[in-house]
C-alpha positions as CSV (number, residue, x, y, z in Angstrom):
1,X,0.1,0.2,0.3
2,X,1.6,3.5,-1.2
3,X,1.7,5.7,1.2
4,X,-0.2,8.9,1.5
5,X,0.8,12.0,0.5
6,X,1.9,14.6,2.9
7,X,-0.3,17.8,3.0
8,X,2.6,19.4,4.0
9,X,6.2,20.0,1.5
10,X,9.5,18.6,2.6
11,X,11.6,21.5,4.6
12,X,14.7,23.3,3.0
13,X,17.6,21.7,2.8
14,X,17.5,18.4,3.3
15,X,19.9,16.4,0.5
16,X,19.5,12.9,2.5
17,X,17.6,11.2,0.0
18,X,16.6,8.7,2.3
19,X,14.5,10.6,4.5
20,X,11.1,10.4,6.0
21,X,10.0,12.8,8.2
22,X,8.4,11.1,11.8
23,X,4.4,12.1,11.7
24,X,3.4,15.4,12.6
25,X,7.1,17.1,10.7
26,X,6.6,19.0,7.4
27,X,6.7,16.8,5.1
28,X,4.8,14.4,6.8
29,X,1.9,15.8,8.0
30,X,-2.2,14.9,7.3
31,X,-4.4,17.6,6.1
32,X,-5.6,18.7,9.8
33,X,-2.3,18.9,10.9
34,X,-1.9,21.5,8.0
35,X,-4.6,23.3,8.9
36,X,-3.9,23.7,12.3
37,X,-0.4,25.2,11.6
38,X,-1.9,27.3,9.3
39,X,-4.5,28.0,12.0
40,X,-2.2,29.0,14.5
41,X,0.1,30.9,12.5
42,X,-2.7,33.1,11.3
43,X,-4.1,33.8,14.3
44,X,-0.6,34.7,16.3
45,X,-0.5,37.1,13.3
46,X,-3.7,38.7,14.1
47,X,-2.8,38.9,17.3
48,X,0.3,41.2,17.0
49,X,2.0,37.6,18.3
50,X,3.9,36.3,15.8
51,X,7.7,36.7,16.3
52,X,9.1,35.5,13.0
53,X,12.8,34.7,12.9
54,X,11.6,32.1,16.2
55,X,7.9,31.1,15.0
56,X,8.7,29.8,11.9
57,X,6.8,26.3,10.8
58,X,9.0,23.8,12.8
59,X,8.9,25.7,15.9
60,X,5.0,25.6,15.6
61,X,4.7,22.1,15.3
62,X,6.8,21.4,17.9
63,X,3.8,23.0,20.1
64,X,1.0,21.9,18.6
65,X,2.9,18.3,18.6
66,X,3.4,18.9,22.5
67,X,-0.6,19.6,22.4
68,X,-2.1,16.9,20.3
69,X,-2.5,19.7,18.1
70,X,-5.3,21.1,19.6
71,X,-4.8,24.8,18.6
72,X,-6.1,26.7,21.4
73,X,-3.7,24.8,23.7
74,X,-1.0,25.1,21.6
75,X,-1.4,28.6,21.2
76,X,-1.8,29.1,25.5
77,X,1.4,27.1,25.6
78,X,3.1,29.4,23.1
79,X,2.4,32.4,24.1
80,X,2.7,31.3,28.0
81,X,6.0,30.8,26.9
82,X,6.5,34.7,25.3
83,X,5.7,35.5,28.6
84,X,8.1,33.3,29.8
85,X,10.9,35.0,27.7
86,X,10.1,38.5,29.0
87,X,10.1,37.1,32.7
88,X,13.0,35.6,32.5
89,X,14.9,37.4,29.9
90,X,16.3,35.3,27.7
91,X,16.8,37.7,24.7
92,X,19.3,39.5,27.1
93,X,21.0,36.4,28.7
94,X,21.5,34.9,25.0
95,X,23.3,38.3,24.3
96,X,24.8,38.6,27.4
97,X,25.4,35.2,29.2
98,X,28.7,34.5,30.8
99,X,29.6,31.7,32.4
100,X,32.4,31.8,33.8
101,X,32.8,29.3,36.6
102,X,32.0,26.3,34.1
103,X,35.5,24.6,34.4
104,X,34.6,25.0,38.3
105,X,31.4,23.2,38.2
106,X,32.5,20.9,36.1
107,X,34.7,19.3,38.7
108,X,31.0,19.0,40.4
109,X,28.4,19.2,38.6
110,X,29.4,17.8,35.1
111,X,26.4,19.1,32.2
112,X,27.4,19.2,28.4
113,X,27.2,18.3,24.7
114,X,29.2,16.4,22.4
115,X,29.4,15.1,19.1
116,X,26.0,13.3,17.8
117,X,24.1,9.9,18.0
118,X,23.4,8.1,14.7
119,X,20.4,10.0,13.9
120,X,22.6,12.7,13.8
121,X,21.3,14.2,17.6
122,X,23.4,16.1,19.2
123,X,24.3,14.3,22.8
124,X,23.9,16.0,26.0
125,X,25.0,14.7,28.7
126,X,24.9,14.7,32.8
127,X,26.4,13.5,35.3
128,X,24.4,13.7,38.5
129,X,26.3,10.8,40.1
130,X,29.1,13.2,40.5
131,X,27.1,16.0,42.4
132,X,28.8,17.9,45.6
133,X,26.6,20.1,46.4
134,X,28.6,22.3,48.9
135,X,31.0,22.6,46.2
136,X,29.0,23.3,43.7
137,X,27.1,26.0,45.7
138,X,29.9,27.9,46.9
139,X,31.0,28.2,43.1
140,X,27.5,28.6,41.5
141,X,24.0,28.9,42.2
142,X,20.6,27.7,41.3
143,X,19.6,30.8,39.8
144,X,22.7,30.9,37.7
145,X,22.7,27.0,37.0
146,X,18.8,27.5,35.4
147,X,20.5,30.9,33.6
148,X,22.9,28.4,32.5
149,X,20.4,25.2,31.5
150,X,18.4,28.2,29.2
151,X,21.5,29.6,27.8
152,X,22.3,26.3,26.4
153,X,18.5,25.1,24.8
154,X,18.7,28.7,23.1
155,X,22.2,27.5,21.5
156,X,20.8,24.2,20.9
157,X,17.8,25.7,18.9
158,X,19.6,28.8,17.1
159,X,23.1,26.6,16.8
160,X,23.5,23.0,17.2
161,X,20.1,21.6,16.0
162,X,21.2,23.7,12.8
163,X,24.7,22.6,12.0
164,X,23.4,18.8,13.2
165,X,20.6,19.3,10.6
166,X,23.6,19.9,7.7
167,X,25.3,17.7,9.1
168,X,23.3,15.0,8.2
169,X,21.0,15.5,5.5
170,X,18.0,16.3,6.5
171,X,15.9,18.4,10.1
172,X,17.3,17.1,13.8
173,X,14.8,18.7,16.0
174,X,15.8,16.4,19.3
175,X,18.4,15.5,21.4
176,X,20.1,11.6,22.9
177,X,20.8,12.8,26.4
178,X,23.0,10.6,29.0
179,X,21.7,11.2,32.8
180,X,24.4,9.0,34.9
181,X,23.7,8.0,38.1
182,X,26.5,6.4,39.3
183,X,27.6,7.0,42.8
184,X,24.4,9.4,43.5
185,X,23.3,9.3,46.6
186,X,18.8,10.3,47.3
187,X,20.0,12.6,50.2
188,X,22.4,15.0,47.0
189,X,19.3,14.5,44.8
190,X,17.1,15.5,47.5
191,X,19.2,18.4,48.2
192,X,19.3,19.4,43.8
193,X,16.0,18.3,43.2
194,X,14.1,21.8,43.0
195,X,17.0,22.5,40.6
196,X,16.0,18.8,38.7
197,X,12.0,19.8,38.4
198,X,12.4,23.2,38.1
199,X,14.9,22.4,34.7
200,X,12.8,19.4,33.7
201,X,9.5,22.1,33.7
202,X,11.7,24.4,32.1
203,X,12.3,21.6,29.5
204,X,8.8,20.0,29.0
205,X,6.4,24.1,28.8
206,X,9.1,25.8,27.4
207,X,11.0,23.7,24.9
208,X,9.0,20.9,23.7
209,X,9.5,18.4,21.7
210,X,13.3,18.7,21.4
211,X,14.3,15.0,23.2
212,X,14.5,12.5,21.5
213,X,16.3,9.5,23.1
214,X,16.9,9.3,26.9
215,X,19.1,6.9,28.8
216,X,18.9,7.3,32.7
217,X,22.5,4.8,33.1
218,X,23.6,2.8,36.5
219,X,20.7,3.6,38.3
220,X,20.3,2.4,41.9
221,X,17.7,0.7,43.3
222,X,17.1,3.5,45.0
223,X,16.1,5.1,42.1
224,X,12.4,4.0,42.1
225,X,11.9,5.9,44.8
226,X,13.3,8.9,43.1
227,X,11.5,8.1,39.4
228,X,8.0,8.2,41.4
229,X,9.0,11.8,42.2
230,X,9.3,12.9,39.2
231,X,7.4,11.0,36.9
232,X,4.2,12.7,37.6
233,X,5.5,15.9,36.5
234,X,5.8,14.9,32.8
235,X,3.7,13.8,30.3
236,X,3.4,10.7,28.7
237,X,5.0,10.9,25.7
238,X,8.2,11.9,27.3
239,X,8.5,9.4,29.6
240,X,7.8,7.1,26.7
241,X,11.4,8.3,25.6
242,X,13.2,7.0,28.4
243,X,14.9,4.1,29.2
244,X,16.3,3.4,32.8
245,X,19.0,1.2,32.6
246,X,21.3,-0.5,35.3
247,X,25.7,-0.5,34.7
248,X,24.7,-2.9,31.9
249,X,24.2,0.1,30.0
250,X,27.0,0.2,27.3
251,X,25.7,-2.1,24.3
252,X,21.9,0.0,24.7
253,X,24.2,3.1,24.7
254,X,26.4,2.1,21.9
255,X,23.9,0.6,19.2
256,X,22.5,4.3,19.6
257,X,25.7,6.2,19.5
258,X,28.7,5.7,17.6
259,X,31.7,4.5,19.7
260,X,33.9,7.3,18.5
261,X,31.4,9.8,20.3
262,X,30.6,8.5,23.2
263,X,33.3,9.6,25.9
264,X,35.0,6.7,27.2
265,X,34.4,6.6,30.8
266,X,30.4,5.3,28.9
267,X,32.6,2.2,26.9
268,X,33.1,4.1,23.6
269,X,36.6,5.5,21.7
270,X,36.1,9.3,22.3
271,X,39.0,10.9,24.7
272,X,39.0,14.7,23.9
273,X,42.1,17.0,24.5
274,X,41.3,18.7,27.5
275,X,38.4,16.2,28.1
276,X,35.1,15.5,26.0
277,X,33.2,17.2,28.7
278,X,35.2,20.9,28.3
279,X,35.2,19.6,24.7
280,X,32.1,21.3,22.8
281,X,33.1,19.0,20.5
282,X,30.2,19.0,17.8
283,X,28.8,19.7,14.2
284,X,28.5,23.3,15.5
285,X,32.1,23.4,16.1
286,X,34.1,23.3,13.6
287,X,37.4,23.8,15.5
288,X,36.7,20.8,17.2
289,X,37.1,17.8,14.6
290,X,34.0,15.5,14.8
């Protein structure tokens, strides 16, 4: 049986002849989905809420998918995000934020983007098990950590994803995340849970539909209690993208990530000069070899 024709054209810049967009993306929209996209855009324009440099079709579709193509709900979500951007000072953050304590923070709570997975997505790694909350908050603050998070989300959208898309030849809209819980303690988690909850909320509400794969590795048996705490904050679609793995995680990661892109400490072969966590290696950084 032949596939139904999409109500939308393929996005610009596709050079991969084998690219088949997932449902709900440009190049694979049903007629009702295309109508919802046009309706949302038109209403935003009529209300002078449309921001051309930020509200491209791919972005509007992320908000529509997050609300199952319910236009009023997607519009409410998008407008709430726009108001949050003003309150949080996102535009100023993008221009002026300088996380001078990055190298020091890396010792106590490594969080970094590093190369790409087999589908061209930027890999994001967070090592919660190395967290030293006392040392961390002597050199930074929760507010600064959240500002850094938002700054990196903005770079993710404006720099990392376009570079990854160009490198692989088709749109890349999501990340591949590794959360390492090796040696994590419940006590440490509870001391940082406010940050984790706020970070999760920002990701889900302000940058929807940007999670592709999410691997939680080295999950201790006590993690089930933590998971019960986090899970209600996440929607079903998000929960479905999360794989919780114990110590035997390497085959699963290597099935998704090339060995040369995976840091050696996680079973890969990458050993960036100066350490992978500070290298910022990836298609978005041509000075660093992929």
